[in-house]
Structure formats: structure tokens, C-alpha cells
C-alpha positions as CSV (number, residue, x, y, z in Angstrom):
1,X,-86.5,17.6,53.7
2,X,-88.0,16.3,50.4
3,X,-89.5,18.5,47.7
4,X,-93.1,17.7,48.7
5,X,-92.6,18.7,52.3
6,X,-90.8,21.9,51.3
7,X,-93.5,22.8,48.8
8,X,-96.2,22.2,51.5
9,X,-94.2,24.3,53.9
10,X,-93.9,27.3,51.6
11,X,-97.6,27.0,50.7
12,X,-98.3,27.3,54.4
13,X,-96.1,30.4,54.7
14,X,-98.2,32.1,51.9
15,X,-101.4,31.6,53.8
16,X,-102.9,34.7,55.4
17,X,-101.9,35.0,59.0
18,X,-99.0,32.5,58.7
19,X,-96.4,35.1,59.8
20,X,-98.5,36.0,62.9
21,X,-98.9,32.3,63.8
22,X,-95.2,31.7,63.5
23,X,-94.4,34.7,65.6
24,X,-96.9,33.7,68.2
25,X,-95.5,30.1,68.4
26,X,-92.0,31.5,69.0
27,X,-93.3,34.1,71.4
28,X,-94.9,31.3,73.4
29,X,-91.6,29.4,73.4
30,X,-89.8,32.4,74.8
31,X,-92.4,32.8,77.6
32,X,-92.4,29.1,78.4
33,X,-88.6,29.1,78.6
34,X,-88.7,32.1,80.9
35,X,-91.3,30.4,83.2
36,X,-89.2,27.3,83.4
37,X,-86.3,29.3,84.8
38,X,-88.0,30.8,87.9
39,X,-84.7,31.8,89.6
40,X,-83.9,34.1,86.7
41,X,-87.4,35.5,86.7
42,X,-87.3,36.0,90.5
43,X,-84.0,37.9,90.6
44,X,-85.0,40.0,87.5
45,X,-88.0,41.1,89.5
46,X,-86.3,41.5,92.9
47,X,-83.3,43.5,91.7
48,X,-85.4,46.5,90.6
49,X,-87.1,46.5,94.0
50,X,-83.7,46.8,95.7
51,X,-82.8,49.8,93.5
52,X,-86.1,51.4,94.1
53,X,-86.4,51.0,97.9
54,X,-82.7,51.4,98.7
55,X,-82.0,54.5,96.6
56,X,-85.5,55.9,97.4
57,X,-84.6,55.9,101.1
58,X,-81.0,57.0,100.8
59,X,-81.9,60.2,98.8
60,X,-85.3,60.9,100.2
61,X,-83.9,63.8,102.3
62,X,-82.6,65.5,99.2
63,X,-86.1,65.8,97.7
64,X,-87.4,67.2,101.1
65,X,-84.6,69.7,101.7
66,X,-85.7,73.4,101.7
67,X,-85.7,74.8,98.2
68,X,-85.3,71.4,96.5
69,X,-88.9,70.2,96.5
70,X,-89.8,72.2,93.4
71,X,-87.0,70.6,91.4
72,X,-88.4,67.2,92.2
73,X,-91.9,68.2,91.1
74,X,-93.2,68.2,94.7
75,X,-92.8,64.4,94.7
76,X,-90.9,62.2,97.1
77,X,-87.6,60.9,95.8
78,X,-89.1,57.4,95.6
79,X,-91.7,58.7,93.1
80,X,-89.1,60.7,91.2
81,X,-86.8,57.7,91.0
82,X,-89.4,55.1,90.0
83,X,-89.5,55.9,86.3
84,X,-85.7,55.8,86.3
85,X,-85.8,52.3,87.8
86,X,-88.1,51.2,85.1
87,X,-85.7,52.4,82.4
88,X,-82.7,50.9,84.3
89,X,-84.4,47.6,84.4
90,X,-85.0,47.8,80.6
91,X,-81.4,48.9,80.0
92,X,-80.1,45.7,81.7
93,X,-82.9,43.4,80.6
94,X,-82.7,44.3,76.9
95,X,-79.4,42.5,76.7
96,X,-81.2,39.2,77.1
97,X,-82.5,39.6,73.5
98,X,-79.0,39.3,72.1
99,X,-77.7,36.7,74.6
100,X,-80.8,34.5,73.9
101,X,-80.0,34.5,70.2
102,X,-76.4,33.5,70.9
103,X,-77.7,30.7,73.1
104,X,-80.0,29.5,70.3
105,X,-77.1,29.6,67.9
106,X,-74.8,27.6,70.2
107,X,-77.4,25.0,71.1
108,X,-78.3,24.3,67.4
109,X,-82.0,25.3,67.9
110,X,-81.6,28.2,65.4
111,X,-80.1,25.9,62.8
112,X,-83.1,23.5,63.2
113,X,-85.5,26.4,62.7
114,X,-83.7,27.5,59.6
115,X,-84.3,24.1,57.9
116,X,-88.0,24.9,58.0
117,X,-89.9,27.3,55.8
118,X,-90.7,29.6,58.8
119,X,-90.4,33.3,58.2
120,X,-86.9,34.5,59.4
121,X,-88.3,37.7,60.8
122,X,-90.8,35.7,62.9
123,X,-87.8,34.1,64.7
124,X,-86.4,37.4,65.6
125,X,-89.7,39.1,66.5
126,X,-90.9,36.2,68.7
127,X,-87.7,36.4,70.8
128,X,-87.9,40.2,71.2
129,X,-91.6,40.2,72.1
130,X,-90.9,37.6,74.8
131,X,-88.3,39.8,76.3
132,X,-90.6,42.8,76.0
133,X,-93.2,40.9,78.0
134,X,-90.7,40.3,80.8
135,X,-89.8,44.1,80.8
136,X,-93.5,44.9,81.0
137,X,-94.0,42.7,84.0
138,X,-91.1,44.3,85.7
139,X,-92.4,47.8,85.0
140,X,-95.9,47.0,86.3
141,X,-94.4,45.6,89.5
142,X,-92.2,48.7,90.0
143,X,-95.2,51.0,89.6
144,X,-97.3,48.9,92.0
145,X,-94.4,48.8,94.6
146,X,-94.0,52.5,94.3
147,X,-97.7,53.1,95.0
148,X,-97.7,50.7,98.0
149,X,-94.5,52.3,99.4
150,X,-96.3,55.6,99.3
151,X,-99.2,54.5,101.6
152,X,-99.2,55.9,105.0
153,X,-101.3,55.4,108.1
154,X,-102.3,58.7,109.8
155,X,-104.9,60.1,112.1
156,X,-107.3,60.2,109.2
157,X,-106.7,56.6,108.2
158,X,-104.9,55.4,105.2
159,X,-103.3,58.1,103.1
160,X,-101.8,58.0,99.6
161,X,-98.6,60.1,99.3
162,X,-97.9,58.8,95.8
163,X,-100.7,59.0,93.2
164,X,-100.7,58.7,89.4
165,X,-102.1,61.9,88.0
166,X,-103.8,60.5,84.9
167,X,-104.9,57.2,86.3
168,X,-104.8,54.0,84.2
169,X,-104.6,55.9,80.8
170,X,-101.5,57.7,82.0
171,X,-99.9,54.5,83.3
172,X,-100.6,52.6,80.0
173,X,-99.1,55.5,78.0
174,X,-96.0,55.5,80.2
175,X,-95.6,51.8,79.8
176,X,-96.0,52.1,76.0
177,X,-93.1,54.7,75.9
178,X,-91.0,52.5,78.2
179,X,-91.5,49.5,75.9
180,X,-90.6,51.6,72.9
181,X,-87.4,52.4,74.7
182,X,-86.9,48.7,75.3
183,X,-87.5,47.9,71.7
184,X,-84.7,50.3,70.7
185,X,-82.3,48.7,73.1
186,X,-83.3,45.1,72.1
187,X,-82.5,46.0,68.5
188,X,-79.1,47.4,69.6
189,X,-78.3,44.3,71.6
190,X,-79.4,41.9,68.8
191,X,-77.1,43.7,66.4
192,X,-74.1,43.5,68.8
193,X,-74.8,39.9,69.7
194,X,-75.0,38.7,66.1
195,X,-72.0,40.7,65.1
196,X,-69.8,39.4,67.9
197,X,-71.4,35.9,68.4
198,X,-69.9,36.0,71.9
199,X,-71.8,36.2,75.2
200,X,-68.9,37.9,77.0
201,X,-68.3,40.5,74.2
202,X,-72.0,41.2,73.9
203,X,-72.3,41.8,77.6
204,X,-69.3,44.1,77.8
205,X,-70.1,46.1,74.6
206,X,-73.8,46.5,75.5
207,X,-72.9,47.8,79.0
208,X,-70.3,50.1,77.5
209,X,-72.9,51.6,75.2
210,X,-75.9,51.7,77.5
211,X,-74.5,52.6,81.0
212,X,-73.4,56.1,79.9
213,X,-77.1,56.7,78.9
214,X,-78.1,56.2,82.5
215,X,-75.5,58.3,84.2
216,X,-75.6,61.2,81.7
217,X,-79.3,61.8,82.1
218,X,-81.8,63.1,84.6
219,X,-82.5,59.6,86.0
220,X,-81.0,60.1,89.5
221,X,-81.3,63.9,89.8
222,X,-83.0,66.8,88.1
223,X,-81.0,68.5,85.4
224,X,-80.3,71.7,87.4
225,X,-78.5,69.6,90.0
226,X,-76.0,68.3,87.5
227,X,-72.7,70.0,86.5
228,X,-72.9,72.3,83.5
229,X,-71.0,69.9,81.1
230,X,-73.2,67.0,82.2
231,X,-76.3,69.1,81.7
232,X,-75.2,69.7,78.1
233,X,-74.8,65.9,77.5
234,X,-78.1,65.1,79.2
235,X,-80.0,67.5,77.0
236,X,-79.1,65.4,73.9
237,X,-79.5,62.0,75.7
238,X,-82.6,60.1,74.6
239,X,-83.0,58.7,78.1
240,X,-83.6,62.2,79.4
241,X,-86.5,62.7,77.0
242,X,-87.9,59.3,77.8
243,X,-87.8,59.7,81.5
244,X,-89.3,63.2,81.3
245,X,-92.2,61.8,79.3
246,X,-92.7,59.0,81.9
247,X,-92.7,61.4,84.8
248,X,-95.2,63.7,83.0
249,X,-97.6,60.8,82.2
250,X,-97.3,59.4,85.8
251,X,-97.3,62.5,87.9
252,X,-98.5,65.4,85.8
253,X,-97.0,68.7,84.5
254,X,-95.4,69.6,87.8
255,X,-92.9,66.7,87.5
256,X,-91.2,68.1,84.4
257,X,-88.6,70.9,84.2
258,X,-90.1,74.4,84.6
259,X,-91.0,76.0,81.3
260,X,-91.4,72.7,79.5
261,X,-94.5,72.2,77.3
262,X,-96.3,68.9,78.1
263,X,-97.1,68.2,74.4
264,X,-93.5,68.9,73.4
265,X,-92.2,66.6,76.0
266,X,-94.3,63.7,74.8
267,X,-93.9,64.5,71.2
268,X,-90.1,64.7,71.4
269,X,-89.8,61.4,73.3
270,X,-92.0,59.6,70.8
271,X,-90.2,61.1,67.8
272,X,-86.7,60.2,69.1
273,X,-87.7,56.7,70.3
274,X,-89.5,55.8,67.1
275,X,-86.6,57.0,64.9
276,X,-84.0,55.2,67.1
277,X,-86.1,52.0,67.4
278,X,-86.6,51.8,63.7
279,X,-82.9,52.2,63.0
280,X,-81.9,49.6,65.7
281,X,-84.5,47.1,64.6
282,X,-83.5,47.5,61.0
283,X,-79.8,46.9,61.9
284,X,-80.8,43.9,64.0
285,X,-82.9,42.4,61.1
286,X,-80.0,42.9,58.7
287,X,-77.6,41.2,61.1
288,X,-80.0,38.4,61.5
289,X,-80.4,37.9,57.8
290,X,-76.7,37.8,57.4
291,X,-76.3,35.1,60.0
292,X,-79.1,33.0,58.7
293,X,-78.1,33.0,55.0
């Protein structure tokens, strides 16, 4: 690259909106890349459906057992489990942020980008936003499938056994919290990936760090059904706060533990996720700067 070209490039970077344009271009690349791999997209959307419908049917009788209905907020197990499936999907899907960067490093694409005056943060942000879009698509499909699975034909015609208490505003708020959770995990996976620079190590370490979040929370069962020692862990698990907030926004106050304050549930989830997402994204950005020096 000659001096004239470099100067013109840096001048372009200083123009208002250049960072947004660069991020948008790399975001479009991430979406286009995803669309050109329909098999991956298909299975990333089908797998959550298997979890939802299979586990929803297996454990349905538990939620209907005498004395248990109140613990599940009066909802079917399918409705109770749906927010957990959204977060499970994000847990596994966030790993693509780190693995995608390793792929770009190995293919030489990242090296080519680094020879241009593009903002380094735009490279990272474009990738993460592309993965967040995929997570959003999965979450919307899970909510739609849950609603459709709750439709029943009775003597009075079509009946809705699963409804969203606050309508579209509640759904959008729940999706926002889920994406904030995904942002935190994406930052974690980017940090791990850029530290190890290995697909295998990233996959193993990320699963080692994130799977315990799932199984030591209220994702599968209400807290009161868990052993005492597991309840103590679940009460400090950020996934528990996140899933409580999702259930509240989707199904109303009856879906959260008795005695819980609705405002406190939402506020706690937002505070914890904002703090953790900031820390993880900062760590990811620092790792990316170190790699791209």
C-alpha cells in the first residue's frame, strides 16, 4: 500500500459514520456467509426444536402433578422450559463468535483486513453482531413454536394454552435480555478463542465454562426442586437471574418464585448482565488488539 492510498484510507476513517459503515459491511459479510451455509443454519434452528418438544413432552407430567403446578407458575412444562431452550441455544451458539475469528485467522482473511485502515473494533463488532442476529432468529422461532405447540382444538374451537402475558412489548424485552446474555457469552468465547487460537481448545474450554451455568440453574426445574447445595449455587448463577427475568416478561409474575419482586427480578438480571457483558467484551477487545498488533 503506497503513502497516498494509506492517507486516503485514514482520511476516510475520520469521516463521520465511517465506523458504522465499516461495522455494517462486516456485519453483512457475516450474514451472507451464514446464508451461504444453509445446512448449518438449518441444524442450528432444528436442534432447539428437538430440545423444546422432546423435553417438553418428557417432563410435562411433572408440571401437572398434584402440588407441583404452583412451582411451575401454573404453566405447562413446555412453556416453563421454552426460556431455558432460548438460553441453551445462545450458550452453544455464542461459541461461533470465537470459532469464526479463528477461521478468519487461519484463512488469511483477517490478515488482509489488517492491511487496510479499517477500524479494528469494527472487525470484531461486525462478527459478533452477525452471530447475535442468528441467535435472535433462533429465539423468535422457539417462541413461535412454543405458542403453536400450545394451541388446542376443543369443543369451543381453537384454544390457546400458552399465552404471552405482556404481548409484543414483553416478548421484545425478553429477547433484549436474552441477547444481552448472548453478548456476554460472545465476549467470553472471543477471549478464549484468541488466547488459544485453536478450534478444539476453544470448543472444550467454552463448554467447560458454560455448561455448568446451565445445569446449576433453574433452567430445567424450579429452585425448590433442586438439592440444597445446588440451590445455593443456582442463587449466585447469572443464568438463574436471566431465566427468571425471561419467564416474568413472557408469562407474568406468577412464573417467578413466590415472594419475588418483579422489578427486582428485572433489575437484578439487567445489572448482572450489563456488568458481565462489559467485562467480557472488554476482555475480548483487548485480546483482539493483542492479536492484531
